[in-house]
VOLUMTOR-967904 format. One record per residue (C-alpha): residue number from 1; residue in three letters; x, y, z. Coordinates in nm, 2 decimals. Each point is the difference from the previous one (the first is absolute). Example, Ala and Ser with C-alpha at 12.3 -4.5 7.8 and 13.67 -1.06 7.14 Angstrom:
2
[node 1,ALA,[1.23,-0.45,0.78]],
[node 2,SER,[0.14,0.34,-0.07]],
//
This chain:
224
[node 1,MET,[11.07,11.38,10.01]],
[node 2,HIS,[0.28,-0.19,-0.13]],
[node 3,ALA,[-0.04,-0.31,-0.20]],
[node 4,LEU,[0.32,-0.16,0.16]],
[node 5,GLU,[-0.01,0.14,0.34]],
[node 6,SER,[-0.21,-0.07,0.26]],
[node 7,GLU,[0.00,-0.03,0.40]],
[node 8,ALA,[-0.16,-0.37,-0.01]],
[node 9,PRO,[0.19,-0.34,-0.04]],
[node 10,LEU,[-0.15,-0.05,-0.33]],
[node 11,ILE,[-0.17,0.24,-0.31]],
[node 12,VAL,[-0.23,-0.26,-0.21]],
[node 13,TYR,[-0.14,0.17,-0.29]],
[node 14,PHE,[-0.34,-0.15,-0.15]],
[node 15,ASP,[-0.22,0.08,-0.27]],
[node 16,ILE,[-0.36,-0.09,0.02]],
[node 17,LYS,[-0.07,-0.12,-0.33]],
[node 18,SER,[0.37,-0.23,-0.01]],
[node 19,PRO,[-0.05,-0.39,0.00]],
[node 20,TYR,[0.23,-0.02,0.15]],
[node 21,ALA,[0.02,0.24,0.27]],
[node 22,PHE,[-0.36,-0.21,0.04]],
[node 23,VAL,[0.15,-0.32,0.17]],
[node 24,ALA,[0.30,0.17,0.13]],
[node 25,PHE,[-0.27,0.20,0.26]],
[node 26,ARG,[-0.07,-0.26,0.23]],
[node 27,PRO,[0.30,-0.09,0.05]],
[node 28,THR,[0.18,0.34,0.04]],
[node 29,LEU,[-0.26,0.05,0.21]],
[node 30,ALA,[0.11,-0.34,0.25]],
[node 31,LEU,[0.35,0.05,0.00]],
[node 32,GLU,[-0.08,0.31,0.13]],
[node 33,ALA,[-0.20,-0.10,0.25]],
[node 34,GLU,[0.23,-0.29,0.08]],
[node 35,LEU,[0.31,0.25,0.06]],
[node 36,GLY,[-0.22,0.21,0.24]],
[node 37,LEU,[0.12,0.31,-0.27]],
[node 38,GLN,[-0.18,0.22,-0.19]],
[node 39,PHE,[0.12,0.07,-0.35]],
[node 40,ASP,[-0.07,0.29,-0.20]],
[node 41,TRP,[-0.27,-0.07,-0.26]],
[node 42,ARG,[0.06,0.25,-0.30]],
[node 43,PRO,[-0.22,0.01,-0.38]],
[node 44,LEU,[0.17,-0.07,-0.28]],
[node 45,THR,[-0.28,0.06,-0.32]],
[node 46,LEU,[0.12,-0.19,-0.31]],
[node 47,ASP,[0.02,0.19,-0.29]],
[node 48,ILE,[-0.09,-0.32,-0.18]],
[node 49,PRO,[-0.05,0.14,-0.42]],
[node 50,SER,[0.35,0.16,0.01]],
[node 51,TYR,[0.20,-0.35,0.03]],
[node 52,LEU,[-0.30,-0.24,-0.05]],
[node 53,GLY,[-0.23,0.20,-0.22]],
[node 54,SER,[-0.38,0.01,0.06]],
[node 55,ALA,[-0.29,-0.19,-0.07]],
[node 56,ARG,[-0.34,-0.04,0.10]],
[node 57,LYS,[-0.27,-0.29,0.00]],
[node 58,LYS,[-0.37,-0.07,-0.01]],
[node 59,ALA,[-0.16,-0.34,0.14]],
[node 60,GLY,[0.38,-0.22,-0.01]],
[node 61,LYS,[0.09,0.13,-0.34]],
[node 62,VAL,[0.24,0.26,-0.13]],
[node 63,VAL,[-0.22,0.35,-0.19]],
[node 64,SER,[0.33,0.24,0.00]],
[node 65,SER,[0.34,-0.03,0.00]],
[node 66,GLU,[0.30,0.23,0.00]],
[node 67,GLY,[0.37,-0.04,-0.04]],
[node 68,ARG,[-0.01,-0.40,0.11]],
[node 69,SER,[0.17,-0.26,-0.21]],
[node 70,GLN,[-0.10,-0.35,-0.07]],
[node 71,ARG,[0.32,-0.10,0.29]],
[node 72,THR,[-0.12,0.29,0.27]],
[node 73,TRP,[-0.34,-0.18,-0.05]],
[node 74,ASN,[0.18,-0.32,0.05]],
[node 75,ALA,[0.20,0.17,0.30]],
[node 76,ILE,[-0.28,0.17,0.17]],
[node 77,ARG,[-0.23,-0.33,-0.02]],
[node 78,TYR,[0.31,-0.23,0.17]],
[node 79,SER,[-0.02,0.26,0.30]],
[node 80,TYR,[-0.32,-0.02,0.06]],
[node 81,ARG,[-0.01,-0.40,0.03]],
[node 82,ASP,[0.23,-0.02,0.18]],
[node 83,ALA,[-0.10,0.28,0.25]],
[node 84,ARG,[-0.36,-0.19,0.00]],
[node 85,ARG,[0.22,-0.27,0.12]],
[node 86,TYR,[0.09,0.16,0.31]],
[node 87,ALA,[-0.29,0.13,0.08]],
[node 88,GLU,[-0.18,-0.31,-0.05]],
[node 89,ARG,[0.20,-0.08,0.32]],
[node 90,GLN,[-0.16,0.26,0.22]],
[node 91,GLY,[-0.34,-0.10,-0.11]],
[node 92,LEU,[0.01,0.34,-0.22]],
[node 93,ILE,[-0.18,0.05,-0.29]],
[node 94,LEU,[0.25,0.18,-0.28]],
[node 95,LYS,[-0.23,0.14,-0.31]],
[node 96,GLY,[0.18,0.16,-0.28]],
[node 97,THR,[-0.11,0.34,-0.01]],
[node 98,GLU,[-0.20,0.17,-0.30]],
[node 99,LYS,[0.17,0.30,-0.06]],
[node 100,ILE,[0.34,0.15,0.16]],
[node 101,TRP,[-0.13,0.20,0.29]],
[node 102,ASP,[0.14,0.35,0.14]],
[node 103,SER,[0.06,-0.17,0.40]],
[node 104,SER,[0.15,0.30,0.13]],
[node 105,LEU,[-0.34,0.04,0.22]],
[node 106,PRO,[-0.01,-0.35,0.17]],
[node 107,ASN,[0.41,0.09,0.00]],
[node 108,ILE,[-0.08,0.34,0.20]],
[node 109,GLY,[-0.18,-0.18,0.20]],
[node 110,ILE,[0.27,-0.14,0.13]],
[node 111,LEU,[0.18,0.26,0.10]],
[node 112,TRP,[-0.31,0.15,0.16]],
[node 113,VAL,[-0.02,-0.36,0.28]],
[node 114,MET,[0.38,0.09,0.03]],
[node 115,GLN,[-0.11,0.32,0.16]],
[node 116,THR,[-0.31,-0.04,0.16]],
[node 117,ASP,[-0.05,-0.36,0.10]],
[node 118,ARG,[0.33,-0.23,-0.08]],
[node 119,ALA,[-0.13,-0.27,0.27]],
[node 120,ARG,[-0.26,-0.08,-0.28]],
[node 121,LEU,[0.21,0.00,-0.32]],
[node 122,GLY,[-0.07,-0.40,-0.04]],
[node 123,ASP,[-0.38,0.12,0.02]],
[node 124,TYR,[0.01,0.26,-0.28]],
[node 125,LEU,[0.21,-0.26,-0.21]],
[node 126,GLU,[-0.22,-0.31,0.05]],
[node 127,ALA,[-0.32,0.28,-0.09]],
[node 128,VAL,[0.21,0.13,-0.33]],
[node 129,TYR,[0.16,-0.29,-0.13]],
[node 130,PRO,[-0.19,-0.35,-0.01]],
[node 131,PRO,[-0.32,0.21,-0.11]],
[node 132,PHE,[0.17,0.17,-0.33]],
[node 133,TRP,[0.22,-0.33,-0.08]],
[node 134,ARG,[-0.39,-0.14,-0.03]],
[node 135,ARG,[-0.08,0.31,-0.20]],
[node 136,GLU,[-0.24,0.11,0.24]],
[node 137,LEU,[0.14,0.33,0.06]],
[node 138,ASP,[0.02,0.34,-0.21]],
[node 139,ILE,[0.32,0.13,0.19]],
[node 140,GLU,[0.02,0.35,-0.23]],
[node 141,ASP,[-0.32,0.09,0.20]],
[node 142,VAL,[0.03,0.22,0.35]],
[node 143,ALA,[-0.28,-0.11,0.11]],
[node 144,VAL,[0.09,-0.38,0.01]],
[node 145,VAL,[0.30,0.04,0.14]],
[node 146,GLU,[-0.11,0.18,0.28]],
[node 147,ALA,[-0.28,-0.28,0.05]],
[node 148,CYS,[0.29,-0.24,0.04]],
[node 149,LEU,[0.16,0.21,0.21]],
[node 150,GLU,[-0.30,0.00,0.21]],
[node 151,GLN,[0.00,-0.40,0.01]],
[node 152,ALA,[0.30,-0.02,0.09]],
[node 153,GLY,[-0.10,0.18,0.32]],
[node 154,ILE,[0.21,0.32,-0.11]],
[node 155,ARG,[-0.14,0.35,-0.03]],
[node 156,SER,[-0.10,0.14,-0.31]],
[node 157,GLY,[-0.05,0.34,0.09]],
[node 158,GLY,[0.19,0.23,-0.21]],
[node 159,PHE,[0.18,-0.29,-0.22]],
[node 160,ALA,[-0.17,0.17,-0.31]],
[node 161,ASP,[0.18,0.36,0.06]],
[node 162,TYR,[0.31,-0.19,0.13]],
[node 163,ALA,[-0.01,-0.18,-0.32]],
[node 164,SER,[-0.04,0.28,-0.23]],
[node 165,GLY,[0.29,0.21,0.23]],
[node 166,LEU,[0.24,-0.10,0.18]],
[node 167,GLY,[-0.01,-0.37,-0.05]],
[node 168,ARG,[-0.01,0.05,-0.38]],
[node 169,ALA,[0.32,0.26,0.07]],
[node 170,GLN,[0.19,-0.28,0.22]],
[node 171,HIS,[-0.08,-0.28,-0.25]],
[node 172,ASP,[0.08,0.19,-0.29]],
[node 173,ALA,[0.38,0.11,0.17]],
[node 174,LEU,[0.04,-0.39,0.01]],
[node 175,GLN,[-0.05,-0.08,-0.34]],
[node 176,PRO,[0.28,0.16,-0.22]],
[node 177,GLN,[0.29,-0.12,0.31]],
[node 178,PHE,[-0.07,-0.38,-0.09]],
[node 179,HIS,[0.20,-0.05,-0.31]],
[node 180,PRO,[0.31,0.22,0.10]],
[node 181,ASN,[-0.01,-0.14,0.35]],
[node 182,GLY,[0.01,-0.37,-0.18]],
[node 183,ILE,[-0.32,-0.13,0.06]],
[node 184,TYR,[-0.23,-0.14,-0.29]],
[node 185,GLY,[-0.29,-0.20,0.17]],
[node 186,VAL,[-0.19,-0.09,0.25]],
[node 187,PRO,[0.00,-0.19,0.28]],
[node 188,THR,[0.37,0.16,0.03]],
[node 189,TYR,[0.12,0.01,0.31]],
[node 190,VAL,[0.25,0.25,0.16]],
[node 191,LEU,[0.23,-0.15,0.28]],
[node 192,GLY,[0.29,0.26,0.10]],
[node 193,ASP,[0.22,0.02,-0.39]],
[node 194,GLU,[-0.18,-0.26,-0.10]],
[node 195,ILE,[-0.28,-0.01,-0.27]],
[node 196,LEU,[-0.14,-0.32,-0.08]],
[node 197,PHE,[-0.26,-0.08,-0.24]],
[node 198,GLY,[-0.29,-0.31,0.08]],
[node 199,ARG,[-0.17,-0.17,0.29]],
[node 200,GLU,[0.27,-0.23,-0.05]],
[node 201,HIS,[0.25,0.21,0.19]],
[node 202,ILE,[-0.19,-0.08,0.30]],
[node 203,PRO,[0.17,-0.28,0.17]],
[node 204,TYR,[0.34,0.21,-0.07]],
[node 205,ILE,[-0.17,0.31,0.18]],
[node 206,ARG,[-0.12,-0.21,0.33]],
[node 207,TRP,[0.32,-0.12,0.04]],
[node 208,SER,[0.17,0.35,-0.03]],
[node 209,LEU,[-0.31,0.20,0.20]],
[node 210,SER,[0.07,-0.29,0.26]],
[node 211,GLY,[0.39,0.04,0.02]],
[node 212,ARG,[0.14,-0.21,-0.26]],
[node 213,VAL,[0.01,-0.34,0.25]],
[node 214,GLY,[0.19,-0.24,-0.22]],
[node 215,PRO,[0.02,0.00,-0.43]],
[node 216,ALA,[-0.22,0.17,-0.17]],
[node 217,PRO,[-0.30,-0.17,-0.09]],
[node 218,ASP,[-0.03,-0.09,-0.46]],
[node 219,ILE,[-0.21,0.29,-0.18]],
[node 220,ALA,[-0.28,-0.26,-0.06]],
[node 221,TYR,[-0.43,0.11,0.07]],
[node 222,GLU,[-0.15,-0.16,0.28]],
[node 223,ILE,[-0.31,-0.21,-0.03]],
[node 224,ALA,[-0.26,0.24,0.13]],
//
């Protein structure tokens, strides 16, 4: 699997622990349905400590922090406020996480669903995303991810072996490809030769995949 290559009209990179991906998953699914297309959804598991430092909270208070300046904390707080505005417009709850999660298991779940029951991808994302951001899921527990698969109507038998074997290998082979190919965060959309970061590009993606009729739309978040 090459980071920039797919037979699908659009590659979509997501991470369950990203607030900006969280507020983009429903609009991206809606665009897919609107256009009657199937996008190639893939995991990009962010290594947050490598560029934002690490922290852990308890009852909403920071109990440990490493490698974060006050400027970094301010930027993180703003990003959550910004994402929360868009979550609330969709009727979603977005609570800041109390630690930096390893989201590779539910992200490997995306690969599993794409390969075993593609039509239920939206159901899987609904089973994982909203409860995780309500602080209701331990996404580092394979049994929890299996339960989310079952809730979405997707078979979970074999997932644990996949997550530690072939799925892990596919996931891990993708991650070092991102930065050399100009992919740095989520959501990222690969549209032909274009790499588009952020939900604000959805109007442009719609226009491009619909035949580029009329002038290109402005780059802007849609209301939902």
